[in-house]
C-alpha positions, 0 to 999 in steps of 0.5 A, spaced: 563 955 897 567 953 890 570 947 894 563 945 896 560 945 889 567 942 886 566 936 890 558 935 889 559 935 881 564 930 882 560 925 887 554 926 882 559 924 876 561 918 879 555 916 882 552 916 874 558 913 872 557 907 876 550 907 874 552 906 866 552 899 863 559 896 862 559 895 855 559 903 854 566 906 852 568 911 857 567 919 856 571 924 857 567 930 861 569 937 861 565 941 867 566 948 869 566 951 876 566 959 877 570 962 872 576 958 872 576 952 867 578 945 869 578 939 865 577 932 868 578 925 865 574 920 868 575 912 866 570 907 868 573 901 870 569 895 871 572 889 875 568 883 875 569 879 882 574 873 882 569 868 882 566 871 876 572 871 871 571 868 865 577 865 862 577 862 855 580 855 856 586 854 852 585 850 845 587 843 847 594 841 843 592 835 839 596 830 841 600 825 836 597 819 835 602 814 836 604 809 830 601 802 830 605 797 832 608 794 826 607 786 826 612 782 822 609 779 816 611 772 813 613 772 806 611 766 802 614 767 795 617 762 792 625 762 794 629 763 787 635 758 787 641 761 784 646 756 781 653 759 783 658 761 777 663 755 776 670 758 776 673 751 773 670 746 768 667 740 771 670 733 769 667 730 763 663 725 768 658 731 771 651 730 768 649 737 768 656 740 764 659 738 758 665 742 756 665 744 748 668 747 742 664 750 737 666 752 730 660 757 728 664 760 722 660 766 723 667 770 725 674 767 725 675 768 732 678 761 733 684 763 728 682 758 722 686 759 716 684 764 711 686 767 705 690 764 699 695 759 702 698 754 697 694 751 692 687 753 696 683 759 698 680 759 705 674 763 706 670 763 713 663 767 714 656 767 714 656 760 718 661 756 713 668 755 712 669 754 704 675 751 702 677 752 694 682 749 690 686 754 687 691 749 682 687 744 679 693 739 678 695 739 685 696 733 688 696 736 695 690 736 700 688 742 704 689 743 711 687 747 716 687 746 724 687 750 731 688 748 738 683 746 742 681 749 749 685 746 755 679 744 758 678 739 752 683 734 752 682 729 747 687 724 751 684 725 758 677 725 756 674 717 756 668 720 752 667 726 747 664 727 740 667 730 734 662 732 728 661 736 722 657 737 716 660 737 710 657 740 703 659 740 696 656 742 689 649 740 687 648 733 685 655 731 688 658 727 694 662 732 698 669 730 699 673 732 705 672 731 712 675 732 720 682 732 723 683 730 730 689 729 735 692 734 731 700 736 733 702 739 726 701 737 719 706 731 720 702 729 726 694 727 726 688 723 725 683 724 719 676 721 718 674 723 711 670 721 704 672 722 697 667 723 691 665 716 691 662 716 697 668 712 700 671 713 707 678 713 710 680 713 717 688 715 718 693 716 723 700 719 721 706 720 725 712 724 723 709 724 716 708 716 715 702 713 716 700 707 721 699 702 717 697 697 722 693 701 726 689 706 721 692 705 714 688 710 711 685 706 705 679 708 702 673 703 703 666 702 702 663 704 709 656 700 708 651 706 710 648 710 705 651 716 703 648 723 701 649 728 695 650 735 697 651 734 704 653 729 710 654 729 717 661 726 719 662 724 727 667 720 731 666 718 738 670 716 744 667 711 749 673 709 754 677 705 749 674 705 743 673 710 737 666 709 733 665 713 726 659 715 723 656 718 717 649 721 718 648 718 725 649 711 722 656 707 724 660 705 719 661 697 718 669 698 720 668 701 727 669 701 732 677 702 732 681 701 739 683 708 742 691 710 742 694 717 745 693 722 740 700 726 738 696 733 739 690 736 742 688 740 735 682 739 731 681 741 723 678 740 716 681 737 710 679 737 703 681 735 696 675 737 691 675 743 688 670 746 693 668 744 699 664 747 705 664 745 712 658 747 717 656 746 725 663 743 727 663 742 734 667 738 740 663 736 746 666 732 752 661 727 755 655 723 752 
C-alpha cells in the first residue's frame, strides 16, 4: 500500500510539473508518506526541439576597410637652381665672378701698419685709415702696405681696378694717394696728389725712380680737383695703365704697362693729417 501511494504521488507530481510554464523557477517539494519522511527534490528540464533551438547569431566582426590605392601626384612647384660652391677663383675673364680685395677699415684684419711708426701715427677703425704726422719737420712720407691675396695677381691679370677715397681737413685738398705693385719700401709704384691739387705717378726700383718711365714729377692733371675728398683710381686694360681722379682720366693717361716688382697694395701721405676710405682692388671690368 505504501509503495502504491508513493508511486501515485510521484506520477501526479511529474504530470503537474510538465503542465507548468517553462519560464517558472523549479520548486523544491517535500512530501510525507505514512510516518516516514522523505525529501524529494525535482527539477523541471525544458528542452526545446532541435529545430526550434534559438541560437543568437554571432556579432559580425568588423572588417578593416582597405586603404585606398595611393595615386602618384605630379609636383608642379618651380625647380630651385643652386649654384655649386666654388673651390677656386675663376679667371678674370669670367663675367659672373671678380676676385676682389676690400679695405673696409672696420678692423685691422688685413694687417695694416698701426700705432706710432717713425714720424707718423697710423690709426684704423670706424671705416677709416688715418695717418697723422708726429714730426712736423720731417721730410719723409708715410708708407703702409699689405700683400694682396694669391688669387689677385696684378701682373697676371689683364684687367684690374684699384681705387680709394682720400680725405683731408675741411677746406683743404687731400695730400696722399695709392701705392701699387709693392714689393717693399724700395720697390713700388705710386699715384698721389699734393695740397696744390697736382698729381704724381712714380715707379721706384731699389730706391731709385724710373726717370724714363714714371718719373714722379708733380703736374696739373687737367681735371677738376675737390677739397676735402677725392677718389683716385688706377685701371689696367691689357697693356695700358689708366689713371683717374673722380672718374675723370687725367691728361697724361694712359701709360704703358710694365711688370711690377711686387704684388702689394698700400697708402701714403705727406700731409699733417690724411684719411682713407673705401679701398678696393677688383679683377675684371
